[in-house]
A tleap script that builds the chain and sets N, CA, C and O, in Angstrom:
source leaprc.protein.ff14SB
mol = sequence {
  NMET ASN ALA GLN TYR THR TYR ASP HIE ASP
  VAL ASP ILE LEU THR ILE ARG LEU GLN GLU
  GLY LYS PHE GLU ASP GLY ASP GLU ILE ALA
  PRO GLY LEU VAL ALA ALA TYR ASP SER GLU
  GLY ASN LEU LEU GLU LEU GLU LEU ARG ASN
  ILE HIE ARG ILE ALA GLU ALA ASN PHE ASP
  SER ARG GLN LEU LYS ALA ALA CALA
}
set mol.1.N position { -1.376 5.396 16.685 }
set mol.1.CA position { -0.298 4.978 15.801 }
set mol.1.C position { -0.356 5.797 14.518 }
set mol.1.O position { -1.411 5.914 13.895 }
set mol.2.N position { 0.761 6.353 14.135 }
set mol.2.CA position { 0.864 7.011 12.837 }
set mol.2.C position { 1.021 5.951 11.761 }
set mol.2.O position { 1.543 4.869 12.026 }
set mol.3.N position { 0.581 6.246 10.572 }
set mol.3.CA position { 0.725 5.306 9.469 }
set mol.3.C position { 2.202 5.008 9.238 }
set mol.3.O position { 3.048 5.899 9.314 }
set mol.4.N position { 2.494 3.755 8.958 }
set mol.4.CA position { 3.859 3.327 8.672 }
set mol.4.C position { 3.920 2.832 7.236 }
set mol.4.O position { 3.030 2.115 6.777 }
set mol.5.N position { 4.968 3.216 6.535 }
set mol.5.CA position { 5.133 2.870 5.131 }
set mol.5.C position { 6.340 1.968 4.963 }
set mol.5.O position { 7.392 2.227 5.548 }
set mol.6.N position { 6.204 0.919 4.175 }
set mol.6.CA position { 7.339 0.082 3.810 }
set mol.6.C position { 7.252 -0.203 2.320 }
set mol.6.O position { 6.164 -0.276 1.747 }
set mol.7.N position { 8.407 -0.362 1.708 }
set mol.7.CA position { 8.466 -0.677 0.292 }
set mol.7.C position { 9.353 -1.903 0.103 }
set mol.7.O position { 10.483 -1.944 0.589 }
set mol.8.N position { 8.833 -2.891 -0.602 }
set mol.8.CA position { 9.598 -4.093 -0.934 }
set mol.8.C position { 9.980 -4.010 -2.404 }
set mol.8.O position { 9.156 -4.236 -3.289 }
set mol.9.N position { 11.238 -3.684 -2.647 }
set mol.9.CA position { 11.731 -3.485 -4.008 }
set mol.9.C position { 11.643 -4.759 -4.839 }
set mol.9.O position { 11.357 -4.700 -6.035 }
set mol.10.N position { 11.887 -5.912 -4.213 }
set mol.10.CA position { 11.899 -7.173 -4.953 }
set mol.10.C position { 10.563 -7.490 -5.610 }
set mol.10.O position { 10.534 -8.049 -6.706 }
set mol.11.N position { 9.467 -7.144 -4.963 }
set mol.11.CA position { 8.140 -7.436 -5.513 }
set mol.11.C position { 7.379 -6.173 -5.901 }
set mol.11.O position { 6.240 -6.260 -6.361 }
set mol.12.N position { 7.993 -4.993 -5.722 }
set mol.12.CA position { 7.428 -3.693 -6.098 }
set mol.12.C position { 6.072 -3.447 -5.424 }
set mol.12.O position { 5.072 -3.148 -6.077 }
set mol.13.N position { 6.079 -3.588 -4.068 }
set mol.13.CA position { 4.866 -3.384 -3.288 }
set mol.13.C position { 5.114 -2.329 -2.215 }
set mol.13.O position { 6.077 -2.414 -1.454 }
set mol.14.N position { 4.233 -1.339 -2.168 }
set mol.14.CA position { 4.227 -0.339 -1.108 }
set mol.14.C position { 3.126 -0.730 -0.127 }
set mol.14.O position { 1.969 -0.897 -0.512 }
set mol.15.N position { 3.498 -0.875 1.144 }
set mol.15.CA position { 2.536 -1.236 2.181 }
set mol.15.C position { 2.368 -0.057 3.120 }
set mol.15.O position { 3.347 0.524 3.588 }
set mol.16.N position { 1.127 0.289 3.389 }
set mol.16.CA position { 0.795 1.370 4.319 }
set mol.16.C position { 0.037 0.739 5.476 }
set mol.16.O position { -1.107 0.310 5.327 }
set mol.17.N position { 0.688 0.689 6.623 }
set mol.17.CA position { 0.073 0.114 7.832 }
set mol.17.C position { -0.615 1.245 8.582 }
set mol.17.O position { 0.046 2.176 9.044 }
set mol.18.N position { -1.925 1.174 8.705 }
set mol.18.CA position { -2.709 2.251 9.288 }
set mol.18.C position { -2.887 2.113 10.791 }
set mol.18.O position { -2.927 3.110 11.512 }
set mol.19.N position { -2.994 0.874 11.262 }
set mol.19.CA position { -3.152 0.644 12.692 }
set mol.19.C position { -2.745 -0.786 13.026 }
set mol.19.O position { -2.706 -1.656 12.156 }
set mol.20.N position { -2.442 -1.012 14.300 }
set mol.20.CA position { -2.069 -2.334 14.770 }
set mol.20.C position { -3.303 -3.222 14.825 }
set mol.20.O position { -4.423 -2.729 14.958 }
set mol.21.N position { -3.099 -4.514 14.723 }
set mol.21.CA position { -4.186 -5.470 14.843 }
set mol.21.C position { -3.826 -6.761 14.152 }
set mol.21.O position { -2.821 -6.851 13.447 }
set mol.22.N position { -4.654 -7.753 14.363 }
set mol.22.CA position { -4.455 -9.070 13.767 }
set mol.22.C position { -5.255 -9.160 12.470 }
set mol.22.O position { -6.464 -8.928 12.460 }
set mol.23.N position { -4.575 -9.494 11.386 }
set mol.23.CA position { -5.236 -9.602 10.088 }
set mol.23.C position { -6.203 -10.777 10.080 }
set mol.23.O position { -5.873 -11.883 10.507 }
set mol.24.N position { -7.392 -10.511 9.587 }
set mol.24.CA position { -8.409 -11.547 9.481 }
set mol.24.C position { -8.809 -11.786 8.031 }
set mol.24.O position { -9.062 -12.923 7.632 }
set mol.25.N position { -8.866 -10.705 7.235 }
set mol.25.CA position { -9.376 -10.807 5.877 }
set mol.25.C position { -8.719 -9.748 5.008 }
set mol.25.O position { -8.278 -8.711 5.504 }
set mol.26.N position { -8.657 -10.011 3.728 }
set mol.26.CA position { -8.133 -9.049 2.775 }
set mol.26.C position { -8.887 -9.134 1.467 }
set mol.26.O position { -9.330 -10.210 1.066 }
set mol.27.N position { -9.034 -8.005 0.803 }
set mol.27.CA position { -9.754 -7.941 -0.469 }
set mol.27.C position { -8.977 -7.065 -1.441 }
set mol.27.O position { -8.411 -6.040 -1.061 }
set mol.28.N position { -8.961 -7.486 -2.703 }
set mol.28.CA position { -8.434 -6.609 -3.739 }
set mol.28.C position { -9.574 -5.670 -4.117 }
set mol.28.O position { -10.521 -6.070 -4.796 }
set mol.29.N position { -9.476 -4.414 -3.671 }
set mol.29.CA position { -10.572 -3.470 -3.850 }
set mol.29.C position { -10.490 -2.707 -5.169 }
set mol.29.O position { -11.454 -2.065 -5.585 }
set mol.30.N position { -9.339 -2.780 -5.819 }
set mol.30.CA position { -9.113 -2.217 -7.147 }
set mol.30.C position { -7.900 -2.950 -7.704 }
set mol.30.O position { -7.144 -3.548 -6.939 }
set mol.31.N position { -7.697 -2.917 -9.009 }
set mol.31.CA position { -6.522 -3.600 -9.555 }
set mol.31.C position { -5.231 -3.099 -8.893 }
set mol.31.O position { -4.898 -1.916 -8.966 }
set mol.32.N position { -4.516 -4.022 -8.249 }
set mol.32.CA position { -3.250 -3.683 -7.607 }
set mol.32.C position { -3.387 -3.051 -6.233 }
set mol.32.O position { -2.382 -2.632 -5.659 }
set mol.33.N position { -4.593 -2.967 -5.683 }
set mol.33.CA position { -4.799 -2.368 -4.366 }
set mol.33.C position { -5.522 -3.368 -3.464 }
set mol.33.O position { -6.673 -3.730 -3.709 }
set mol.34.N position { -4.816 -3.806 -2.410 }
set mol.34.CA position { -5.361 -4.789 -1.483 }
set mol.34.C position { -5.555 -4.122 -0.129 }
set mol.34.O position { -4.662 -3.441 0.375 }
set mol.35.N position { -6.735 -4.325 0.453 }
set mol.35.CA position { -7.048 -3.806 1.783 }
set mol.35.C position { -7.125 -4.987 2.742 }
set mol.35.O position { -7.737 -6.008 2.429 }
set mol.36.N position { -6.501 -4.846 3.916 }
set mol.36.CA position { -6.512 -5.897 4.933 }
set mol.36.C position { -7.275 -5.402 6.157 }
set mol.36.O position { -7.119 -4.256 6.580 }
set mol.37.N position { -8.096 -6.277 6.713 }
set mol.37.CA position { -8.987 -5.922 7.817 }
set mol.37.C position { -8.793 -6.860 9.010 }
set mol.37.O position { -8.286 -7.972 8.864 }
set mol.38.N position { -9.203 -6.395 10.185 }
set mol.38.CA position { -9.232 -7.264 11.349 }
set mol.38.C position { -10.598 -7.956 11.422 }
set mol.38.O position { -11.434 -7.765 10.538 }
set mol.39.N position { -10.829 -8.758 12.466 }
set mol.39.CA position { -12.065 -9.525 12.573 }
set mol.39.C position { -13.311 -8.647 12.746 }
set mol.39.O position { -14.430 -9.110 12.530 }
set mol.40.N position { -13.120 -7.394 13.132 }
set mol.40.CA position { -14.246 -6.470 13.299 }
set mol.40.C position { -14.477 -5.606 12.062 }
set mol.40.O position { -15.367 -4.756 12.050 }
set mol.41.N position { -13.674 -5.826 11.025 }
set mol.41.CA position { -13.828 -5.074 9.787 }
set mol.41.C position { -13.082 -3.765 9.737 }
set mol.41.O position { -13.282 -2.974 8.815 }
set mol.42.N position { -12.216 -3.517 10.719 }
set mol.42.CA position { -11.413 -2.290 10.722 }
set mol.42.C position { -10.273 -2.415 9.719 }
set mol.42.O position { -9.607 -3.448 9.658 }
set mol.43.N position { -10.052 -1.379 8.943 }
set mol.43.CA position { -8.975 -1.359 7.960 }
set mol.43.C position { -7.638 -1.237 8.675 }
set mol.43.O position { -7.402 -0.276 9.407 }
set mol.44.N position { -6.756 -2.223 8.460 }
set mol.44.CA position { -5.444 -2.222 9.093 }
set mol.44.C position { -4.332 -1.799 8.144 }
set mol.44.O position { -3.378 -1.138 8.554 }
set mol.45.N position { -4.454 -2.177 6.883 }
set mol.45.CA position { -3.325 -2.008 5.965 }
set mol.45.C position { -3.813 -1.909 4.532 }
set mol.45.O position { -4.806 -2.528 4.149 }
set mol.46.N position { -3.091 -1.114 3.745 }
set mol.46.CA position { -3.285 -1.053 2.298 }
set mol.46.C position { -1.999 -1.506 1.636 }
set mol.46.O position { -0.904 -1.146 2.069 }
set mol.47.N position { -2.136 -2.289 0.593 }
set mol.47.CA position { -0.983 -2.781 -0.145 }
set mol.47.C position { -1.153 -2.376 -1.597 }
set mol.47.O position { -2.128 -2.758 -2.243 }
set mol.48.N position { -0.206 -1.603 -2.111 }
set mol.48.CA position { -0.234 -1.151 -3.502 }
set mol.48.C position { 0.791 -1.954 -4.287 }
set mol.48.O position { 1.997 -1.824 -4.075 }
set mol.49.N position { 0.302 -2.774 -5.183 }
set mol.49.CA position { 1.175 -3.652 -5.976 }
set mol.49.C position { 1.559 -2.977 -7.279 }
set mol.49.O position { 0.785 -2.200 -7.837 }
set mol.50.N position { 2.774 -3.280 -7.769 }
set mol.50.CA position { 3.306 -2.672 -8.997 }
set mol.50.C position { 3.301 -1.154 -8.896 }
set mol.50.O position { 2.886 -0.459 -9.823 }
set mol.51.N position { 3.762 -0.654 -7.770 }
set mol.51.CA position { 3.676 0.777 -7.474 }
set mol.51.C position { 4.453 1.639 -8.467 }
set mol.51.O position { 4.022 2.753 -8.765 }
set mol.52.N position { 5.574 1.166 -8.985 }
set mol.52.CA position { 6.318 1.972 -9.956 }
set mol.52.C position { 5.521 2.200 -11.233 }
set mol.52.O position { 5.541 3.297 -11.790 }
set mol.53.N position { 4.832 1.189 -11.691 }
set mol.53.CA position { 4.012 1.327 -12.904 }
set mol.53.C position { 2.889 2.333 -12.664 }
set mol.53.O position { 2.599 3.166 -13.523 }
set mol.54.N position { 2.263 2.251 -11.496 }
set mol.54.CA position { 1.188 3.185 -11.157 }
set mol.54.C position { 1.731 4.608 -11.049 }
set mol.54.O position { 1.140 5.548 -11.582 }
set mol.55.N position { 2.856 4.759 -10.358 }
set mol.55.CA position { 3.436 6.083 -10.156 }
set mol.55.C position { 3.876 6.705 -11.475 }
set mol.55.O position { 3.646 7.892 -11.705 }
set mol.56.N position { 4.501 5.923 -12.336 }
set mol.56.CA position { 4.960 6.455 -13.615 }
set mol.56.C position { 3.798 6.899 -14.494 }
set mol.56.O position { 3.944 7.819 -15.299 }
set mol.57.N position { 2.664 6.261 -14.347 }
set mol.57.CA position { 1.496 6.633 -15.147 }
set mol.57.C position { 0.844 7.910 -14.632 }
set mol.57.O position { 0.094 8.556 -15.364 }
set mol.58.N position { 1.119 8.288 -13.368 }
set mol.58.CA position { 0.425 9.415 -12.754 }
set mol.58.C position { 1.308 10.605 -12.390 }
set mol.58.O position { 0.790 11.684 -12.101 }
set mol.59.N position { 2.625 10.431 -12.397 }
set mol.59.CA position { 3.543 11.503 -12.021 }
set mol.59.C position { 4.694 11.553 -13.003 }
set mol.59.O position { 5.048 10.542 -13.609 }
set mol.60.N position { 5.278 12.729 -13.161 }
set mol.60.CA position { 6.469 12.779 -13.992 }
set mol.60.C position { 7.689 12.427 -13.141 }
set mol.60.O position { 7.596 12.388 -11.914 }
set mol.61.N position { 8.808 12.178 -13.769 }
set mol.61.CA position { 9.992 11.680 -13.076 }
set mol.61.C position { 10.515 12.654 -12.034 }
set mol.61.O position { 11.112 12.215 -11.051 }
set mol.62.N position { 10.318 13.956 -12.205 }
set mol.62.CA position { 10.791 14.931 -11.191 }
set mol.62.C position { 10.035 14.754 -9.890 }
set mol.62.O position { 10.636 14.852 -8.820 }
set mol.63.N position { 8.740 14.497 -9.945 }
set mol.63.CA position { 7.963 14.291 -8.730 }
set mol.63.C position { 8.384 13.001 -8.030 }
set mol.63.O position { 8.453 12.956 -6.801 }
set mol.64.N position { 8.666 11.953 -8.804 }
set mol.64.CA position { 9.082 10.689 -8.193 }
set mol.64.C position { 10.416 10.823 -7.489 }
set mol.64.O position { 10.589 10.275 -6.400 }
set mol.65.N position { 11.375 11.543 -8.084 }
set mol.65.CA position { 12.686 11.731 -7.462 }
set mol.65.C position { 12.572 12.585 -6.204 }
set mol.65.O position { 13.274 12.335 -5.226 }
set mol.66.N position { 11.709 13.576 -6.215 }
set mol.66.CA position { 11.547 14.447 -5.049 }
set mol.66.C position { 10.919 13.684 -3.887 }
set mol.66.O position { 11.209 13.983 -2.729 }
set mol.67.N position { 10.082 12.724 -4.170 }
set mol.67.CA position { 9.413 11.952 -3.123 }
set mol.67.C position { 10.319 10.893 -2.528 }
set mol.67.O position { 10.069 10.426 -1.417 }
set mol.68.N position { 11.354 10.508 -3.232 }
set mol.68.CA position { 12.247 9.415 -2.766 }
set mol.68.C position { 13.130 9.849 -1.627 }
set mol.68.O position { 13.929 9.056 -1.128 }
savepdb mol mol.pdb
quit
């Protein structure tokens, strides 16, 4: 499975689904970054919260428009 990306504009969350599986546990591994795992500890998904704030702090507006 290739990574799948979804963005929820209403809550400003970018989700990166790395592989299929049933979610068992999740941890906030850094401020605004949540990792979700299956029962065997395999990383299934990353969730980046407040992604616009993070992106604006790290990229200029031309890079953000080009990525959209």
